[in-house]
N, C-alpha and C positions, 0 to 999 in steps of 0.2 A: 372514039379517040380521033377519028378523022385524019390519020396521018400525023398527028402531033407527035413531036419527040418528047422524051422524058423531061428534058430541060424546059420545053414549052409548058408542059403540065405543071412543073414545079413553079414556074413564073406566075401561073395563075393564082398561086397561094401566097405570093409575096405582095407586100405593100407597094404602092405606086413608086415611091422614091427608089426602092431597090430594083424594081423593074426597069426604071429609067437608066440606072447605073449599068445594068446588065446589057442594055442595047449597044454599049460601046465594046462589049466582048464579042469577038468574032466567033462564029459557029464552030470553026475548026478547033478552037480552044476548049470547046465543050464536049467534043466527040468522045473522049475517054475519061471523062470525069466520073468518079465513083460516088462521091457525096458532096452535097452543098449544105454547109452548117452555119447557123446563126447562133451567137451567144450573147445574151444581155450584158452590156458593158464591155463586150469584146467585139470580135470581128465577124464579118461574113467571109468564110474561107471555103476553098474548093480542094477536095482531096482527090489526087490522082494515084495511079499505081506506084509512082516513083517520087511524088513531091506534093507539097501543099502550097497553095497560092492564096493570097489575101486580096479582097476587093478594095480599091482605093476610092477616095472621094470623088474622083473623076471617071470611075468606071474601068480603070485599068486593073490587070491582075499583077500583083507584086509578089516577089519571092520571099520578102521579109516583112515583118510587122513594123510599121513606122508611124510617124505623126501624120502621114497621108492615108492611113488606113481608115476606111469607113467604120465607124463605131455604132453598134446596134443598141438601141434603147429598149427598155422593158416594154414600152408601149408598142413597139414594133413586133416583139415576140408575141405579145397578147393579140395583136391584130392577125398574126399568122395563125395562132390557135383558133381565133374566131373564124377565120376562113376555112380552116380544116373542119371545124364543127358546123359549117354553114350557118354560123350565127345562131346556133341552138345547142348550147353546151349540155343541156339536160338530156338531149337525145344521144349524146356520145359518152355516156357513163362508162361503157365497157372500154372504150379506147383510152379514157382518162384514168381508168383503173389500171390498165395493162401498160400504159405509157407509149403506145404506138398507134398509128393510123396507117391504112393501106389505101392509096388513092389510084387514080387512073395510070395506065401503062405499068402497073406493078410496082410503082414507087412506094417504098415503106418510109414512114416518117416517125422517127424516134423523138420523144419529148422528155426532157428532164425538169425537175422542179421540186417543190415541197408537197408532200401528201398530207391530206387532211387527217386528223387524229380521230375522227368518228368511225363508227363500225364499218361503213362503206368508204374505205380509204380511196380518195381520188386526188389527182394532181389538181392543185388550186393556184399555186404561184408558179409561174413558168420561167425557166432560166435559159433553156436552149432548145433548139430544134435541129434535127438532122434529117435531111432529105436524102435517102439512099436509093441510088438508081439501080433497078433490077435489070440484069442483062441476060437475055436468052441468046446464047451463042450457038446457033445450029452448026453442027459439025464438030463441036469441041470434044464429043465422046465418040467419034467415029473410030479412033484408034483403039479404044478399049471395048467397044460394044460387043464385038464377036468374041472377045476373050472372057467377058463376064456373063454373056447371055446364058441363061439357064443355071447360073451358079449363085449361091448365096454370097453376097459380096459386101465388104466394107470399103468405103472410100475415105481415105485419111489424108489430112493435111493440117497445117497450122492456120492461124488467123488470115483471112483474105487470100487463101490459096485457091479458092474456086470450088470448094467441095459442093456447095449447094448448086452452083451452076452446072457442074458435071452430073450431079444427081438428077436435076431437072431435065437435062438433055437425054439421060438414059431412060427416064420416065417417059419422055416424049416418044422416043424411038420404040421402047417396049409397048407403050400404050397405043401405038398405031395398029397393032395386030394381035395383042393379047389383052385379057381383062386385067386391069391394074387398079389398085387403090392406093392413092397418095395420102398418107397421114401428115397433114400440113398444120402442125400444132399452132404455130404463130403466124400462119398465112404468108410465109416467106417465099414459098416455092411457086405455088399457083397464083397467089395474090388475087383471091376472090374479091370481086366487087359486085354486090347485088346478085351473088350466086354464080357469077360468070368468072372463070379463070382469065386473068389479064395476060398470063403467060401460057404459051402452048405446052401442055403436059400430056397430049396424046388424046386422040378421039375416042378411045375406049377407057379412059382413065376416070374413076370416080374419086372425088376429093372429100376428105373428112377434115375439117378445119375447126380450131377453137376448142378441140378436145385434148385432154392429156394423151400422150403418145400411146401408153399401154392400153388405155381405154378405147382409143380409136382403132388400134390393131384388133382387139378382141370384137369390137362392133363390126368391123369389116369381115372378119372370118365368119361371123355368125350370120350376116345379112347380105353380103355383096359377092360372095363366092369368087374372090380374086385368084388369079393365077400367081401374081407377084404383088408384094406390098413394098412400097418405097416410103422411107421416112428419114428425117434428119436427126443427127446428134443423139445417139443412144446414150442414156445418162443415168439409168437407174435399174435396180434389180427387178422392178415391175416391168420395165421395158423388155428385159431379157426374158423373163417368164412368159411374156406375151409372144415374143419371137419364137421361143422354144415350142409353145403350144401351137403356133401357126405352122412351123416347119413340120410338126407331128401330124398336121392336117393336110400336108402336101403343098403348102403355100411357100413360094420362094420369097426372098428378101434382099433388098439392096438398101443399105443404110450408110450414114456417115458417122465418123468419130474424129475427135480432135486429137491428133497425134502426128508428129512429124517423122517418126521412124518406127521400126518394128519394136524396139526396146521401149519406147514411150507407150506404144499400144498395149504391150503386155503389162504395163503399170495400171491400166484401167481394169479393175477386177471383173466388172460386168463383161467387157469385151473378152478378157482372158477366159472367162467361163465358157463363152460361146465357142471360142477357138479350141480350148482343151477338150470339149465334148463333141468336137467334129461337126459343129453346126455351120461353120463358115468354110467356104471353098476357096475364096479368092480375096486378097487384100490389094487395093490400089493406093499407092502413095503419090501425092502431087508434089510438084517441085516447091511451090511456096508463093509468097505474095509478090515476088518479082516476076513471076511467070504464071499468073493465075489460070487454072484449068489445065495446065500441062502436066503430063504424067512423067514421074521419075522412075517408078518401079511398079511392076505387077508381080505379086508373089502368090503362087499357087500353093495352097495348103493341102489339097487333095485332088485327085483326078475325078472329073465328072464326065460321063458319056454325053 
């Protein structure tokens, strides 16, 4: 990576015309950008925590869509895809099937379009690309680490509340001195490239990526002897069954769930089962998209020595 910023990395995948326009954008205006999106027939736009800006035909960032907005062609979208595939689409069937790429600096790239109708459904016609900046914010979990350490914990929040960021940081802290396995189903947390995490998840952390969550949990329990397993977005009965099996084997868990408050959390039957059966010790609620990664409440469900 050689010290390149995430926006530098993203620019490497852009056509020359867009790279030239971005030269007019000062670096301070890119510091807190969360996403850079391109849509065929639409705009290049930047998503920030509190606003959206559009790239103009002269390289300015504008707060509104207007006749001065730079319009993206389908040819440009295809060129970005070619660059993501390193001009070898047949070698990227997995990414084109799942609809995303992971590139340097942990940047995730979502792709939308039309899937082919054959047995191996792949994206063939492309309509938009979303470069999502991965942020490792060291220190963002300092306030909760001592309160969740050694406890089976759920980190809760709404969209863009920073659940994954906090989970990653807790994984890094724990994985600095305990055996940890990170189940990274969609490669969002570690962002492996050629087997190497682009994000720091701890020097003692093993990563299982590309596996279904429950299968990864069971594989880790059988083969990696973790002290703690971290995973994102518990979503199915099979996930819960695997967690219950793991806790029965003495493994701790730190997971995330989409819920903005305790009442919402109880509506999730899988999560409710874990709590009602005494499998969860602590629930952390984050403030929300306006304050990503910041904690609103820590609720202790039971005492742990």
